[in-house]
N, C-alpha and C positions, 0 to 999 in steps of 0.2 A: 483612723478607722473610719471616720465619716466619709472621706474622700474615696477610700476603698469600697464602700457599701454604694456609693454613688455610680462609679464605674461598673460595679457588678451588675446594678440595677438596668443601667444602658446596655449591657451586652445580652442580659435576660431576656430585654424587650426586643432586641434585634433577631435572637434566636427564636422567640415565641412567634415574631411575624413570619419566620420562614417555616416554621411548623405550620402556621395556620394557612400559609399559601400552598402547601404540600396536600395539607389535608382537604383544602377546598378544591383542588383539581381532581381528587377521587370520591370526594364525599366523607362524612364522619363527623366527627368532634374536634373542636379547636382547643388550644390549651386553657381557656376557660370554662370548658365544658359546654360551650353552644354547638348546635346542630349545624353544619354546613353541608349545603347541596354541592354535588360534583358540577363541574363547568369546564368546558374547553378551555384551552390556554393557548394563545397566541404564540407565547414565547416558551421554549422547552426548559428553558434555565430557570433556576431559582432565583427570581430577580424580584422580589419583593419584599418589602418591610412592614411591620405591624403597625399598630395604631400611633407609635411613637416616632412615626417618620419625621416629624417636624424637630425632634431633638437629636437629629444626625447633625453631626457639626458641617459647618461650611466648606472645610477643607476635603469632604468626602464627596462633595457636588462637582460635577463636571461642568464644562461650559455648554452643554447642550441642554440645559435645562428648558428652554421654550420650545423643544420639540416635542412632538407627541409619541411618547415610548422611545425616545432617543436619549443617550446620555445615562449615567448612574441614576440620576433621581427618576428618570423616564421609565426605565426598566424596573426599578425597585418599586416605584409607585403604581406599576400597572396592576398590582395584586390587590390594590384597596378599591374596595367597592365604592366610596364617595370619593371624589377627587376635589375635596374642598380646600380652600384656602390658597391654591396656586393658581391664581389667574394667567400666569404667563404660559402656561401650558396650551399650544392650540389644539382646537378640535377638529376632528375630521369632516371635511366638506366646507371648510371656511377658505377665506382667500389664502390662507398659508398653504394650503395644498397637503398631500398626503406625502408620508416619509417613504424614501426610497429604501431598499434593502442595505444600502451601504451607510445608513443612518442620516444621509444628508436630505434636505427639504427639496421637494417638487413644489416649484412655483410656476409651471407652466398650465395652462388651462385644461381641464379635463374633458372638456367637450369642444367640437369645432367651432370656432367664431367665425362671424361675417360670411359672405356668400360663397357656396361651392363653386369651384372652377367647372365650366362645361366641358364635355367631352371632346377628346382630340379627335379630328376627324378622321373617319376611315378610309383608308386608299381604295379599299376593295369596291365599296358603294360608289365612290367618285368614279373609279375606273371603269364600272359597268355602265355608269350613267354616259362617259365620254364614248365607248364602244357603241352604244347604242345610237347616240346622238350623231357621230360623224359617220355611221353606217348610212343614215337617212340622207345624208348631204354628198356621200360619194356617188349614191345613185342619181344624183342632179349633175354633178361636176364631171364624171366620167365620161358620161356620152358626150359633153361638150368637148372636152380633151381629146376624143377619139377623133374630132374633125381636122386635128392638124395634119397637113400631109406629110407621109411618112416618106422621106427621100433615102432612107437608110436600106441597106441590105439586109434582110431579116436573118440570113443565115450566120452573118457576122455578129450580129447585135446580141449582147446578154440580157437587155433590158428593154421593157415595152416604153413607149413614149410617155405614158402616163406615170411610169414609175420614176422618171426625171422629175416631172412636177411635183408628186407627192414627198419626195426627198427633201425639196426645199419648203414645201407647205408646213410638213410635219416639223421640220427643223425650226421653222419661224414659230409654230404653234407653241413649242415647248422652250422658246426664248433662247436658242443656241446662239443667234446674234452675228455670226461669222461663217465663212466656209470652211475655216480650219476645225471649228466646232464639230460641223457637219461630218467633215471627213474623219475626226476621229473616232465616231460611232458607226462607221460604215461597215465594219466588221463584227458589231455585235449583232449577235443572232437572232435575239429577240426583236431589237429595233429595226433590223432589216426584213425580218418576218413582218411587222407591222406595216412598214411601207409597202412591202408586196402585196399584202392584204387590202390595203387601202386602193392601191392602184388595179386590183384584180388581176395581177399576174399569177396566174395559177400553174405556171410550169417552172421548172429549174432543172438544172445539171444534175444528174444522178451522182450521188456519193460526192457532193460538194457542199460545202458549207455556204447559207445565204449570205449576200452582201448587199449593200447599195451602191449606188453609182458614185463616182468620186465628183466634188463639186465642178472640176474643169470639164468632165463629160456633160455634165447638166448645162454648163454655159456654152460648150460647143453645141448642144441641142437647140438652145433657146436662141442661139444665132441665125438659125435656120428660117426664121420669120414665123412666128408663132403669136405674134401681138395681137392680132385683131381677135383670135380664137380666146385669148386670154382675158381681152376685154368684154367679149360675149360671155364668159363664164361668170363674170362679176355681176352682168345684168341678169344672167338667167338665176344666179343665187339669190340675189334682191327680189326678182320677180317671185319666185318660190316663197320668199318669206312673207311678201306682202299677200301673195293668194293664201297663205296660212292665217292671215290676219294677226300677225305677230305685232303689228304696229298700229292696231286698231285705236289705242289711246295716245297715240303720237300725231294727231292731227289738229291743225287750226281751222275751224269752220269746214272741216270735212277734207282738207287739202293737206298733203304730206310735205314737210317742211325741208327744204334741201339747201344746206349753207355751202356758200363756194369761197374759197380761200387758196393763195398760193403756199408754198413752201420750198425749202431748199431740200433737194432729194439727196445729193451726194457733192463731193469735191472731185474733180477731176484729177487724176493723177498725172506728174510730168506735163501739163499743160503750158504752153507758151505764152497764153494769157495770164494777165495779173488781176487781183481782187476778185470780185463775184464773177466776172468771164470766166473763171475756172471752175465755176460750180454749175450743177445742173438743177433746175426748178421745175416744179410740176403744179399744175392748178388742179385743185380736187373737188370733186362734188359728193358731200356727204349726207346722208338723211340723218337729222338730228331727232333726238328723242328727249323729253322732258326729264327722264331718269338719267341723262347724262352721257348715253351712248351715242357714237356717230358712225355710222356704216357706210362705207364706199360704195357708190355707185359708177363712177366713172372718172376719168383723168385724162388732161392733155398734157405733155410737155412744153415748158415755156422757153422762149428764146432769153438766153442770159444777157445781163446788163453790167454796165460799169460801176464800179463801186462808188456809192455816194451819189449817183445819179437818179434821184427820187423820179424825175419827169421819165427817164426812161425805163425804170422798174413799173410805174404805173402804166405806161403804154403796152409793156409787154403783157401785164396782167389784163390790160382792157381787151387786147387783142384776142388773146387766150380764151376769154369768156365768149367771145364771137366765135370762137370755134367749137367751143365746148356746148354752147346751148341748141345748136342744131342737131348735135349727136344726141344728146339729153333727149330732144323731143321725137328723135327717130325711135331711140330705145324704149321710151314710154309715152307712146301718142296719145293714149287716154287716160293718163294719170293726172289728176289733179295735183298742180304743184304750187309752192310757194317759195321763192328764192330769197335765201338771207344773204346779206352781204355787208361789208365794211363801208366807209365812205366814198372809197373810189367808185362803187357802182351808182352812187346817187347822181346821175347825170341823164340828160334827156335820151341820148340814143340807146342805152341799156335800157332805161324804163319803157320805151317804145317798144324795144324787142321782146321784153318780158310780156307785153300787152299783146303784142302779136301772135304769141304762141298760148295766149289765154291763160298765163301765168299771173299770179300775185306776186308781190314782193314787198319786204321789208328792208330798207338800208339804212345804215347808221347815217345821220344827218349832221354836217358839221358845218362851220361857217367858212372854213378856208377852201371846200371843194365848189360851193355855189353861194357866194355873199350875199348876193342881191335876195335870192329866194330866202335864204336863212333871215335876212332881216325883215322880210315881209312875213315870215311865220311869227317872229316874234311879236309883231305889229299886231297881227291878227288875233293873238291870243290875248292882248291887253284889251282890245276892241270889244271881246266876246267873253266876259268873265262868267257867263253861264257854262261856258265847256271847259269846266274844272271842278274836279272833284278830290275826296280823299282818296290817299292809296291805303287800302285796309289788307292787313295779314293776320294771320291766326298762329299762335305759338303751339308748343307741344300738346299743351292742355285744353286747345281751341279756343282760347281768350282772343278777343278780338282786339287788336291792336291797331291804332292809326300810326303810319309810320313815313307819312309824306302826302304830296299832291300829284295828279295827274291831270294834264291838260291837253288839248288839241285844237288844230286849226286847219279848217277844209279849205279847199281850193288855192292851195298856195302855187303860184305860178312860176315855171322857169322857162327859159326861152332862149333861143340863139338866133333870134331874129324875130320879125313881125308876124311872119307866116308859120313859124315852127314854135308857138307856144304850147305848152303842156302844163298841165295842172296835177297836183296829187295832194294827199292829206300829211300833216305832221303830228306826232305824240312826243309830249315832252314828260318824262320821269323825274321828279324830283324827290328822292328817299333818304331819309335820315338813318340814323344808326339804332332806332328804337328796336328793330328787329333783326340787326346784323349790320353788316357795313354799309356806310352812307353811298349814295350812286345818284348820279346826274347824267342823263343823255336825252338824245332826241332820235327820232326815226322818222325817215320817210316811208310812206306806205301807198299802196293803191286799194285798200280795204276801206270801205266805207264804216265811218265812225259815229255812233247816235248816243252812246251814253259812257259813262265811267267804265262799266265792266268791259265793255269791248276795246277801250283804249289801255285800259289795264293789261289785258290779254295781248296785244299787240305789242306793249311794253316789254312784257315778260318773254315772248318769243323772240323779240329782236336781241335781248339780253343773252339767249340761249346760243346765239351764234358763236359764243365762246366754247361751244362744245367741240367745235372742229379745231380750235386752238388746241385743247386739253388732248383730243386724239393726237394730234401731231406730237405733242410732248410725249406720250405713252410710246408711240412709235420711235421715237428717238431717245428715249431714256427708259424705257421699261422692258428692255430686252430684245426688241425687233432690231434695234440699231440702224434706224432710217437713214441717218447721214454718213454711214460707213461706206465705202466705195468697195461693192461685192464685185465689180466688175468695169474695168475702163471701157469697155465697148458699149457704145450708147444703146443699141438695140438689146444687148443682153441685160443692162441696167436697167432699162424699162421694163422688160420682162419680169425680172427678179421684183420689181417693185410691186407690179400687179400680183405675183404669187404672195407678197407680203401683206396685200389688203384684204387677200382672199383669207389668210390665216387671222389676220386681226377681227374680220367680219364672225369669222366661226368662234374664235374665243370669247368675243363679247356676247354672242347669243346664248354659247354655251352655259357662260358665267351665269348670266340674268335668267336664262330659261331652264336650267338643270341643277347648278350649284347651289345657289341661292335658296331655291324649294328644298333640296336635299339638308342643307345645313339648318334650315328652320325646322322640318320635319324630325330630324334626327337630333336637334338641339346642340349642335357641334359649337364650339368656341370660333368667333370670327377670325378669319386669316386674310392675309393680302393675297392679291392675285398671284405675286411672285412665289409665295409659299403653295399656294394651289398647285401651281404650274410644276414646282419641284416635286411635290407629291405625285403628281401624274406622270411625271417623267420618269420617277423612281419605279412606278407601276408598269409603265411600258417595257423599260429595261428588264424589269423583273419576269412580265408574264408575255410580253408581245399581243398578238390578237390571236385567241386560239380558234376562232371560227371564220369562215368565208364571209363577205359582206352580205351576200344573198341568205345567209343561215343565222345571221346576228338579229335579236329581237329588236324592233326600232323603239326607240325612247320618244315618250311624250314629252313635247318642249311646253312646260307651263307658262300661260301667261299672267301669273299671279304676281310676278314682280316686273312685268312688261308694263309699267305704268307708273305714276309719279306718286 
């Protein structure tokens, strides 16, 4: 009987707990006669036990005891006002997280952690910037393109001469990289419409879909002799940029810095020569900026040399500069210029040539080019220890960092005989890795040097000569495909190279003067140049150019990012 009474007592306690729960949901009195106020219930099922909850046998409990309101004990214990003695049950808002509807526990964060991602760039905004930007330069380039003598029968021609040129310029701008890729889009109506709007060809055959000329027709047009006009278009475009004062922060002591260097243009197909004689080379002059851009001014083709013949290579580049310098002076007669060059240019004839044009120069100074002058410069630096100072840089926080030394020597003489003596100054930079990578180099210059600050500036600009090398790298591997053979004809190849330089100049200025301000203002996430190009190319294929060039609102080219 005692065992029977004990079981009856346990069952009665369980039933009493259920009655208490039901009464508490609607209000009233419990089984002990106490008044219970009504309250809302999260669970509709009668899932609570009375005060004898701890007397329930262990085999009635589920494995989900630790969850908040899950499992048998959780649901039955939810009716208890105090939750005493069961510390294993997690509370809401703790690191355990809230429970899901299926009874499992949510261990993920309830709020976003870390930094929010920036907005994805909007193609519409970038597209509007592009249309307004390029409309400004169409008004500069198209009058120059119109100077090309038209030797064709206009009654038999479907395209204007400017349309041929803009087909390749726009193709290079969106990094198509080959004639085949340009031909693949010639029947695209929006792309064709964009080319026609840029070239200002406002007529077309009735009831015919607009197309662009095929690349073979463009090559045939470029073979007719328009090299001088395309060279002049580069000069006109750069002169326009200079008049807009876009390079106001890219000058050294008031002079524009122009780097000169040679590069491989393309490999000639089916050439009877071997080695480098089968390649075409070009000597390029580019305006260097502190922020890394290099804008093409003009270029001259070089005579190819035999592979491994370093002397023949240097001789070809040396004579190329003798042809380039007069053309540069004629194109910019009143422009203050400082020439940057590698160790090849550190010789008496080229230094005197720069002096005759009233140009300054900064050339890489190495022992192998002028060994006697190099030895004299090192000796002068040892004899004048006062001509030496600390190389100071500042980190991102503005903290001053001493990362090496800079020294200089004045009046270093280089001569090719008793009557042909010539003197110049030398700056030596010895930088450690406290603020980046280590560097050690020397520069020959015609600038006067009076203190550490002036010597440091010459060293910095001498090292920026690498900007022209970076520009060549982008043109070869960044979608322009510089070393690709677009045409085996030398004249056509030369003209295609000039169109590529026009497109590259336009992209550099558009990216720095329009895209970066837009990205900062709209707080877009950072994107590479290739991704920006893909976005703009997609918008051109989607929308074309809706308005004529004269009707487009011109965009302001910001100088906010045209500085270091």
